[in-house]
C-alpha positions in Angstrom: 87.3 144.4 94.3 89.6 147.0 92.9 88.9 149.3 95.8 90.2 146.8 98.3 93.9 147.1 99.4 96.2 144.0 99.4 95.5 141.8 102.4 98.0 141.2 105.2 96.9 138.8 108.0 100.3 138.1 109.5 99.7 140.1 112.7 96.6 138.2 113.8 97.1 136.2 117.1 96.7 132.6 116.0 96.1 131.2 119.5 93.4 133.7 120.4 90.8 132.4 118.0 87.9 130.4 119.2 86.4 128.9 116.1 85.9 125.1 115.7 88.7 123.7 113.5 88.7 120.3 111.8 92.1 118.6 111.4 91.1 115.6 109.5 91.0 113.7 106.2 88.2 111.6 104.8 89.7 108.6 103.1 86.5 106.7 102.8 83.8 109.3 103.8 83.7 107.7 107.3 82.7 109.8 110.3 85.5 112.3 110.7 87.7 113.1 113.7 87.2 116.3 115.6 89.5 118.6 117.5 89.0 118.2 121.2 91.8 120.3 122.6 93.8 123.4 121.7 97.2 124.6 122.6 100.6 125.6 121.3 101.6 122.0 120.6 100.0 119.3 118.5 96.2 119.3 118.8 94.4 116.3 120.2 92.1 114.5 117.8 89.7 111.6 118.3 89.1 109.4 115.3 86.0 107.3 114.7 86.0 104.7 111.9 88.6 106.4 109.8 92.3 106.2 108.9 94.9 108.6 110.0 93.7 112.2 110.6 95.4 115.2 109.0 97.7 116.6 111.7 97.8 120.2 113.0 100.4 122.2 111.0 101.1 125.9 110.4 98.6 125.6 107.5 96.0 125.0 110.1 97.0 128.1 111.9 96.9 130.1 108.7 93.4 129.1 107.8 92.3 130.1 111.3 94.0 133.4 111.0 92.4 134.2 107.6 89.0 133.0 108.9 89.0 135.1 112.0 90.6 138.1 110.2 87.6 138.4 107.8 84.9 137.2 110.1 83.9 140.7 111.1 83.5 141.7 107.4 79.7 141.8 106.9 79.3 143.8 103.7 77.3 142.4 100.8 73.8 141.0 100.3 72.5 137.4 100.3 71.2 136.2 96.9 67.5 136.4 96.2 67.0 132.6 96.0 68.5 132.2 99.5 66.3 134.9 100.9 63.2 133.2 99.3 64.1 129.7 100.3 65.3 130.5 103.8 67.5 128.5 106.1 70.7 130.5 105.1 72.6 132.2 107.8 74.2 135.3 106.3 77.0 135.2 108.8 78.1 131.7 107.8 81.8 131.5 106.9 83.8 128.4 106.1 87.2 127.6 104.5 88.6 124.3 103.3 91.8 123.3 101.6 92.5 119.9 100.1 96.0 118.8 98.9 96.5 116.7 95.8 97.2 113.7 98.0 93.8 114.0 99.6 94.3 115.7 103.0 91.7 118.3 103.9 92.0 121.2 106.3 89.0 123.2 107.2 87.7 125.9 109.6 84.4 127.6 110.3 81.1 126.3 108.9 82.7 123.6 106.9 79.8 121.1 107.1 77.0 123.6 106.2 75.2 122.5 103.1 74.4 125.1 100.4 73.4 125.2 96.8 76.4 124.9 94.4 74.7 127.4 92.0 77.1 128.6 89.2 80.1 126.6 90.4 78.2 123.7 88.8 78.9 125.3 85.4 82.6 124.3 85.5 81.8 120.6 86.2 78.8 120.5 83.8 81.2 121.8 81.1 83.7 119.0 82.0 81.0 116.3 81.8 79.8 117.7 78.5 83.3 117.6 77.0 83.6 114.0 78.3 80.2 112.9 76.9 80.1 114.8 73.6 83.7 115.5 72.8 85.6 118.8 72.2 84.5 119.3 68.6 80.8 119.0 69.4 81.1 121.3 72.4 83.2 123.9 70.6 80.6 124.0 67.8 78.1 125.3 70.4 80.1 127.1 73.0 83.0 129.5 72.6 85.9 130.0 75.1 86.1 133.8 75.2 85.4 136.1 78.2 82.1 137.9 77.8 82.8 141.0 79.8 79.2 141.0 80.8 77.1 139.9 83.8 76.6 136.1 84.2 72.9 136.2 83.3 73.1 138.6 80.4 71.1 137.7 77.3 74.1 137.9 75.0 75.0 135.5 72.2 77.6 136.0 69.5 76.4 137.7 66.4 75.8 135.4 63.5 76.3 132.1 65.2 74.3 132.6 68.4 77.0 130.8 70.4 77.4 131.7 74.0 80.8 133.3 74.8 81.8 130.6 77.3 80.5 127.8 79.4 80.6 129.7 82.6 77.9 132.2 81.9 74.2 131.1 82.1 73.7 130.7 78.3 76.9 128.7 78.0 76.0 126.4 80.9 72.5 125.8 79.5 74.1 124.8 76.2 76.7 122.6 78.0 73.8 120.9 79.9 72.2 120.0 76.6 75.4 118.2 75.6 75.5 115.9 78.7 74.5 112.3 78.0 71.1 111.1 79.2 67.4 111.7 78.6 65.5 114.7 79.9 64.1 114.5 83.4 61.8 117.6 83.3 58.6 116.6 85.0 56.7 119.5 83.4 57.5 118.3 79.8 55.0 115.7 78.8 57.2 114.4 76.1 60.2 113.9 78.4 59.6 110.5 79.8 62.9 109.2 81.1 64.6 106.6 79.0 67.3 104.9 81.1 69.7 107.3 83.0 68.5 110.8 82.9 70.7 113.8 82.3 70.1 114.9 85.8 71.2 111.5 87.1 74.4 111.8 85.1 75.1 115.3 86.5 74.4 114.3 90.2 76.4 111.1 89.8 79.3 112.9 88.2 79.4 115.6 90.8 79.2 113.0 93.6 82.1 111.1 92.1 84.2 114.2 92.1 83.3 115.2 95.6 83.9 111.6 96.9 80.4 111.2 98.5 76.8 111.1 97.4 75.3 114.6 96.7 71.7 115.4 96.1 69.4 118.1 94.6 67.7 120.5 97.0 64.1 120.3 95.8 63.1 123.6 97.5 66.0 125.4 95.7 65.0 123.7 92.5 61.4 124.9 92.9 62.5 128.5 93.3 64.8 128.2 90.2 61.9 127.0 88.1 59.7 129.7 89.4 62.2 132.4 88.9 63.8 131.0 85.7 62.2 133.0 83.0 65.4 134.7 81.9 67.3 131.4 81.7 64.4 129.8 79.9 64.5 132.7 77.4 68.2 132.0 76.8 67.4 128.3 76.1 64.7 129.3 73.6 67.0 131.8 71.9 69.7 129.1 71.5 67.0 126.7 70.2 66.3 129.2 67.4 70.0 128.9 66.3 69.8 125.0 66.6 72.4 125.1 69.3 69.9 123.4 71.6 68.3 120.5 69.8 65.5 119.5 72.2 62.8 121.2 74.2 64.3 124.3 75.9 62.1 123.7 79.0 63.7 120.3 79.4 67.3 121.5 79.1 66.7 124.5 81.3 65.2 122.3 84.0 68.2 120.1 84.1 70.4 123.2 84.3 68.3 124.4 87.3 68.7 121.0 88.9 72.5 121.2 88.6 72.5 124.6 90.2 70.4 123.2 93.1 72.8 120.4 94.1 73.9 120.7 97.8 77.5 120.8 98.7 79.7 121.8 101.6 82.9 123.8 101.4 84.8 120.6 102.1 83.1 119.0 99.1 84.1 122.0 96.9 87.8 121.8 98.1 87.9 118.1 97.2 86.4 118.8 93.7 88.9 121.6 93.3 91.8 119.3 94.3 90.6 116.8 91.7 91.0 119.5 89.0 94.4 120.3 90.5 95.6 116.7 89.9 94.5 116.8 86.3 91.4 114.7 86.9 92.6 112.0 89.3 90.6 111.8 92.6 93.0 112.9 95.4 91.9 110.1 97.8 91.0 107.1 95.6 93.5 107.6 92.9 90.8 106.9 90.3 90.9 108.9 87.1 87.6 110.8 87.0 88.2 113.3 84.2 90.6 113.2 81.2 93.6 115.5 81.6 92.7 117.3 78.4 89.2 118.0 79.7 90.6 119.4 82.9 93.1 121.6 81.0 90.3 123.1 79.0 88.1 123.7 82.0 90.9 125.4 84.0 91.7 127.5 81.0 88.2 128.8 80.8 87.9 129.2 84.6 91.1 131.4 84.5 89.5 133.9 82.2 85.8 133.6 82.8 85.2 132.0 86.2 84.5 135.1 88.3 81.8 136.7 86.1 82.7 140.2 85.0 85.3 140.5 87.7 87.5 137.8 86.2 90.3 140.1 85.0 90.7 141.8 88.4 90.6 138.3 90.1 93.4 137.0 87.9 95.6 140.0 88.6 95.0 139.9 92.4 94.6 136.2 93.1 96.1 134.6 90.0 94.4 131.2 90.1 91.6 129.4 88.1 88.4 129.8 90.1 84.6 129.6 89.9 82.1 131.4 92.1 78.4 130.9 92.7 75.6 133.1 94.1 75.1 130.5 96.8 78.2 132.1 98.4 80.8 129.5 97.4 84.1 130.0 95.6 86.1 127.1 94.3 89.9 127.7 93.6 92.4 125.4 91.9 96.2 125.5 92.5 97.3 123.2 89.6 99.5 120.4 90.8 99.3 121.4 94.5 95.8 121.8 96.0 92.3 123.0 95.7 90.5 125.3 98.2 87.0 126.7 98.7 85.2 129.4 100.6 81.6 129.6 101.7 80.1 133.0 102.8 76.6 133.9 101.5 77.0 137.7 101.4 77.7 138.7 97.8 79.4 141.7 96.2 78.1 143.6 93.2 79.5 141.0 90.8 77.7 138.1 92.5 80.9 136.8 94.2 81.2 136.1 97.9 82.5 139.3 99.7 84.4 137.4 102.3 85.3 134.7 99.9 87.1 137.0 97.5 89.1 138.6 100.4 90.0 135.2 101.9 91.1 133.8 98.6 93.3 136.8 98.0 94.9 136.4 101.4 95.5 132.7 101.0 97.1 133.2 97.5 99.4 135.9 98.9 100.3 134.1 102.1 101.0 130.8 100.4 102.6 132.4 97.3 100.2 130.6 95.0 99.8 133.2 92.2 100.5 131.3 88.9 102.6 134.2 87.6 105.1 133.8 90.4 107.2 131.2 88.6 107.3 127.6 87.5 106.3 125.1 90.2 108.4 121.9 90.5 106.1 118.9 90.2 108.0 116.3 92.3 107.3 115.5 95.9 109.3 117.6 98.4 109.8 114.7 100.8 112.4 112.7 99.0 112.9 109.9 101.5 112.5 109.2 105.2 114.2 106.6 107.3 115.4 105.9 110.9 118.8 107.2 111.9 120.0 103.6 112.3 119.8 103.2 108.5 122.7 105.6 107.9 124.7 105.7 111.1 126.9 108.7 112.1 130.1 106.7 111.9 130.8 107.2 115.6 132.2 103.9 116.9 130.1 103.4 120.1 130.9 101.1 123.0 128.9 97.8 122.8 126.3 98.8 125.4 125.6 102.1 123.6 125.4 100.4 120.2 122.8 98.0 121.7 120.7 100.9 123.0 120.8 102.6 119.5 119.6 99.3 117.9 116.7 99.2 120.3 115.5 102.8 120.1 117.0 104.0 116.8 113.5 104.2 115.3 112.8 107.1 117.6 115.2 109.2 115.5 114.1 110.0 111.9 115.9 111.4 108.9 113.8 113.2 106.4 115.4 114.4 103.1 113.7 117.3 101.3 114.2 118.5 97.8 113.2 121.2 95.3 111.2 124.4 95.7 109.2 124.6 98.9 106.2 126.1 97.3 102.9 125.8 99.1 102.1 122.2 98.2 105.7 121.0 98.8 106.0 122.9 102.1 102.6 121.6 103.3 103.7 118.0 102.7 106.9 118.5 104.6 105.2 120.1 107.5 102.5 117.4 107.6 105.2 114.8 107.6 106.9 116.4 110.5 103.7 116.9 112.5 102.4 113.4 111.9 105.5 111.6 113.3 104.6 109.4 116.4 107.0 108.0 119.0 109.9 110.2 117.8 112.3 112.0 120.0 114.3 113.8 117.3 114.2 114.5 113.5 117.1 115.3 111.2 115.7 117.4 108.3 118.1 117.4 105.4 117.3 120.4 103.2 120.5 120.7 101.2 118.6 119.9 98.0 116.0 122.6 98.6 116.3 125.3 96.0 113.5 127.9 96.8 112.1 128.7 100.3 109.1 131.1 100.1 108.0 133.0 103.2 105.2 130.5 104.1 107.7 127.6 104.1 110.2 129.6 106.2 107.7 130.7 108.8 105.9 127.3 108.8 109.1 125.3 109.4 110.0 127.7 112.3 106.5 127.2 113.8 106.8 123.4 113.4 110.2 123.5 115.2 108.8 125.5 118.1 105.9 123.1 118.3 108.2 120.1 118.4 110.3 121.8 121.1 107.2 122.4 123.2 106.4 118.7 122.8 109.9 117.7 123.9 111.1 116.8 120.4 114.3 118.0 118.8 114.6 119.2 115.2 118.1 119.3 113.6 118.6 120.8 110.2 121.2 119.8 107.7 121.8 123.0 105.7 124.0 126.0 105.0 123.9 127.7 108.4 123.8 131.1 106.7 120.4 130.4 105.1 118.5 130.7 108.4 115.8 128.4 107.1 113.9 127.5 110.4 114.8 130.2 112.9 116.6 130.1 116.2 114.7 127.1 117.6 116.7 124.7 115.4 120.2 123.5 115.5 121.8 123.7 112.1 124.7 121.4 111.0 126.4 121.5 107.6 126.8 117.7 107.3 124.4 114.9 107.7 126.7 112.7 109.8 127.1 115.4 112.3 123.4 115.7 112.6 122.9 111.9 112.9 125.5 111.9 115.7 123.5 114.6 117.5 120.3 112.5 117.2 122.1 109.4 118.4 123.5 111.3 121.4 120.0 112.5 122.3 118.6 109.0 122.1 121.4 107.6 124.3 120.8 110.4 126.8 117.1 109.7 127.0 117.0 106.0 126.8 120.4 104.6 127.6 121.0 105.4 131.3 124.4 106.2 132.9 127.7 104.6 132.0 127.3 104.1 128.3 130.1 106.4 127.2 133.6 105.3 128.1 135.6 108.3 129.2 138.8 106.4 129.7 140.1 102.8 129.2 143.2 100.8 129.9 145.5 100.0 127.0 144.6 96.3 127.4 140.9 97.2 126.6 141.6 98.8 123.3 140.3 96.7 120.4 143.5 95.9 118.6 145.1 94.4 121.8 142.0 93.4 123.7 141.9 89.9 122.1 145.5 89.2 123.2 146.2 87.5 126.5 147.4 89.6 129.4 151.1 88.8 129.0 151.1 89.9 125.3 149.1 93.1 126.1 151.6 93.9 128.9 154.6 93.3 126.7 153.2 95.5 123.9 152.3 98.3 126.4 155.9 98.3 127.6 157.1 99.1 124.1 154.5 102.0 123.5 155.0 105.7 123.7 152.4 107.9 125.5 151.1 110.8 123.3 148.9 113.8 124.2 147.1 116.1 121.8 145.0 119.2 122.3 141.5 119.6 120.8 141.7 120.4 117.1 145.2 119.2 116.7 146.0 117.0 113.7 147.4 113.7 114.7 147.9 112.2 111.2 147.6 113.8 107.8 146.2 112.0 104.8 149.1 111.0 102.5 151.8 111.1 105.2 154.2 108.1 105.5 153.1 105.5 108.1 153.8 107.0 111.6 152.4 104.1 113.7 149.3 102.7 115.3 147.6 104.9 118.0 145.5 103.2 120.8 143.0 105.7 122.3 142.6 105.6 126.0 140.7 108.9 126.4 139.2 111.5 124.2 137.9 111.2 120.6 139.2 111.7 117.1 137.6 112.3 113.7 138.9 110.7 110.6 138.3 112.5 107.3 139.4 112.1 103.7 139.4 114.1 100.5 140.0 111.1 98.3 137.4 110.1 95.7 135.3 107.1 96.8 135.9 107.5 100.5 133.0 106.0 102.5 131.7 109.2 104.0 128.5 111.2 103.8 129.9 114.4 102.2 130.5 114.9 98.5 128.7 111.7 97.7 125.6 111.1 95.6 123.5 112.1 98.6 125.0 115.6 98.6 125.1 117.3 95.2 125.7 120.7 96.8 129.2 119.9 98.1 131.9 121.5 96.1 135.7 121.8 96.0 138.2 120.0 98.3 135.9 119.6 101.3 136.6 116.5 103.4 134.4 113.5 103.9 133.9 112.4 107.5 134.7 108.7 107.7 134.3 107.9 111.4 134.6 109.2 115.0 136.6 107.0 117.3 136.8 107.1 121.1 138.3 105.3 124.0 138.9 101.6 123.2 139.5 102.2 119.4 142.7 102.5 117.5 143.7 104.3 114.2 146.7 104.3 111.8 146.6 100.6 110.9 145.8 101.2 107.3 149.1 103.0 106.8 150.7 99.5 106.9 149.2 98.4 103.6 149.4 99.7 100.0 152.0 102.4 99.4 152.7 102.7 103.2 150.9 106.1 103.5 147.9 107.0 105.6 144.6 107.2 103.7 142.9 109.6 106.1 143.5 112.6 108.2 142.9 112.1 112.0 142.1 115.1 114.2 141.5 115.3 117.9 138.0 116.5 118.7 138.8 117.1 122.3 141.8 116.6 124.6 143.2 113.2 123.5 145.4 110.6 125.1 146.9 107.7 123.0 149.6 105.1 123.2 151.7 104.8 120.0 153.1 101.6 118.5 155.7 103.3 116.3 157.1 101.8 113.0 160.5 101.2 114.8 158.8 99.2 117.6 156.9 97.1 115.1 160.1 96.3 113.2 161.9 95.4 116.4 159.0 93.2 117.5 159.3 91.1 114.3 163.0 90.5 115.1 162.8 90.1 118.9 159.5 88.3 119.4 158.1 87.0 116.1 155.3 85.0 117.9 153.9 88.2 119.5 154.4 90.0 116.2 152.3 87.4 114.4 149.6 87.5 117.0 149.5 91.3 116.8 149.2 91.2 113.0 146.3 88.8 113.4 144.6 91.2 115.8 145.3 94.2 113.5 143.8 92.3 110.6 140.6 91.4 112.6 140.2 95.0 113.7 140.8 96.4 110.2 138.3 93.9 108.7 135.7 95.0 111.2 136.3 98.6 110.5 136.2 98.1 106.7 133.0 96.1 106.9 131.3 98.7 109.0 132.3 101.5 106.6 131.1 99.4 103.6 127.8 98.9 105.2 127.4 102.6 105.9 128.4 103.4 102.3 125.9 101.0 100.9 123.2 102.5 103.2 124.1 106.0 102.1 123.9 105.0 98.4 120.6 103.3 98.9 119.0 106.3 100.5 120.6 108.6 97.9 118.3 106.9 95.4 
């Protein structure tokens, strides 16, 4: 392996491949779905008797790229047992990856059954630790790298202990520590008493894989015929009292474990179970104790790749176990498990293609354990429809009704932490699995680390969404450039929600929803008065005109009057603590300094300035024209004159102002409560 240069597969044309790809998950081992179409957008899957399939994501593309990149690599030799047994295609090549929440991605010969061979040693070791306990196992098997070939007749001087459980001698010793009676048909004294050791092993492997596995009798027959060296190891350990029963019986159960048939998808599921610390990724059942998994992964890290383990750890940096059947199982603690099947072996007994593919995946997904601490929490913090936390734009009644009806077609997804492989995969899967959605607002202000895979993957998802007619809006620092040019980036969530609301209204609302201009009598604060009162008030008002960006009222200024908007829009903002906006609140820990909270956006038919009448007589918010603005002003002087000259109209106006203010306050309180609820 040391002669091979670092792998780079980024230049491979993803869409030019022609290999069958599975985009599915197996929640109950039902018949899986299959890809029936390909293209730049989401792939079409048909499901038969299963739950939701795993969607097509950039991870899917990466597996295809890696598979096709190494498919022409045909160096290496098929193991002797495979040549003797037959039925093995030397050109087979399959990849599978399973996340810790049970979603499996696979490509190539992912359903081809092959003998698990030495990969079994890791799981036999786990079962032995479970059945006999750490002290008993440690008394028989050490945890040190041997530095020798896997089948070397090499035991520690003085004790006779094998160096570790992942060489043949150690695996034979571990087999003897698995509960159950011998099942060796050639040992006359080994009549089965209850569950046999072989039953225990097959049942344990099946539980980890999530489906029933079985021993290949033809492979087992070859192992028995060709097993003199392993039988010699069993006899040698018997002479040290490390094996306490007939060596033939123990060796035969070891041969049976190596002969269990698996697919690359099975191995990726078993690897994912180790990645979770022993909890099955799909059922949530605890299959192995966490301490057992920790021990197994530790030994896999130093001993899992035969006498190439050191080079593997430097180049790939993940716990792994290989087998001469052509499989390699790799564990990414806390994130995923993946596996490779390709029968051609290198001089160490590891899959030629498998080693190269694993190195490529580790590099492309930034999985090397020495690259830094991984954050354990879920990346998708919360997801909800845009109607749950509105933009604060006061819409006309017809537009508000449309948003209530179609608001579920706009989603907000809040993401947090480091977007390492597992986290990025969950975010991309979430985005790709959305159905009946026109737009997504992805809030990434809490994201701390964005490796290359996450950056490129999010850009690819954005392009795919655009091709499918969907819009992705990012709430982020615009200078970070997280998802490329295909995404609109806004600095604040409410601005993004407003963009999504506008899109939904454009697609589902029809014409005439936005009021460009209204009469003074249609503005909320006077619309409840009769025509005579409205006319009398209008006669006392002053017409005002403001340019886009002009400040109409500043926070803290003395009361300057009530503005009634007849055309244009304004934005109200506040820097005061506790203001009911979406910036600087608990939902946005990244906001610093004297930045303003956006409270609301008001358009034709709305008024502003009323709150300056209460409290200390100063305005509690800054009001800025977002575009060319026309208002009619009820000045403080006019209001004072009205109380003297027409107290009845003044009273009715105060009642209208109170109703309007109450409606505004209630809306802002509801929005604040929703923001706090989603801030968690």
